[in-house]
C-alpha positions in Angstrom: 78.5 97.9 115.1 82.1 96.5 115.4 82.1 96.7 119.2 78.9 95.1 119.7 79.7 91.5 120.9 76.1 90.3 120.5 76.5 90.8 116.7 78.1 87.9 114.5 81.7 88.1 114.1 81.5 88.3 110.2 79.5 91.5 110.5 81.6 93.1 113.2 85.1 92.5 111.0 83.1 93.7 108.0 82.1 97.1 109.8 85.5 97.5 111.5 87.4 97.1 108.2 85.1 99.6 106.3 85.9 102.2 108.9 89.6 101.6 108.6 91.5 103.8 106.0 93.7 102.2 103.5 97.0 103.5 105.8 95.3 101.8 108.7 94.9 98.6 106.9 98.2 98.3 105.7 99.5 99.1 109.0 97.9 96.1 110.5 99.7 93.8 107.9 103.0 93.9 109.9 103.7 91.8 113.0 104.1 94.9 115.4 100.9 96.4 114.3 100.2 99.8 115.7 97.3 101.1 117.8 94.4 102.6 115.7 93.1 104.8 118.8 90.4 106.5 116.7 88.7 103.1 116.3 90.1 101.7 119.9 92.3 99.2 118.4 95.1 98.6 120.7 98.7 97.9 119.6 99.5 94.2 119.0 102.4 92.2 118.2 101.1 89.0 116.8 104.4 87.4 115.5 105.1 83.9 116.5 105.0 80.5 114.6 104.8 76.7 115.4 106.0 75.2 112.1 109.7 75.7 113.7 108.8 75.7 117.4 107.8 78.7 119.3 110.1 81.6 118.3 110.3 85.0 120.0 108.9 83.7 123.2 111.6 83.9 125.8 113.0 80.2 126.2 111.4 78.4 123.7 112.1 75.2 121.1 113.1 76.1 117.5 113.5 73.7 114.9 115.4 74.0 111.6 113.2 75.1 108.6 110.8 72.8 107.4 112.7 72.2 104.4 115.5 70.3 106.2 112.7 68.0 107.4 111.7 66.7 104.0 112.9 63.2 104.4 113.1 62.6 108.1 114.5 59.6 110.0 111.5 57.2 111.2 109.6 58.9 114.1 111.9 62.2 114.1 108.8 64.1 112.5 106.5 62.9 115.1 108.9 64.1 117.7 109.4 67.4 116.6 105.6 67.8 116.1 105.1 66.7 119.6 107.7 69.3 121.1 106.1 72.1 118.9 102.7 71.4 120.3 103.7 70.8 124.0 105.9 74.0 124.9 103.3 76.5 123.9 100.7 75.5 126.3 101.6 77.6 129.3 102.4 80.6 126.8 98.7 80.4 125.6 97.6 81.7 128.9 99.4 85.0 128.1 97.2 87.8 127.0 97.9 88.5 123.7 100.2 85.4 122.7 99.4 84.1 119.1 100.4 81.0 117.6 100.2 80.2 113.9 101.5 77.6 111.8 
């Protein structure tokens, strides 16, 4: 059922998760999630973020932690946001590249 692309995503996800053991579910909670071969799930490294730039993506823009931007100078936060938004565009074309904020 979870491999049937004609079904709604919610049903497919529920089916897939119901087939996973507790250990398999836990293994998917880390950024370098291992493959689950019996279910046809490939290994996946999903770690990345945009809150501070695009980290761990080769040459990338990384800003200080957000707490350091609590009260930025006029326009500085917008400049940081623009830089965070722009660099990942070419990277998004890379299969398996994930961005979260």
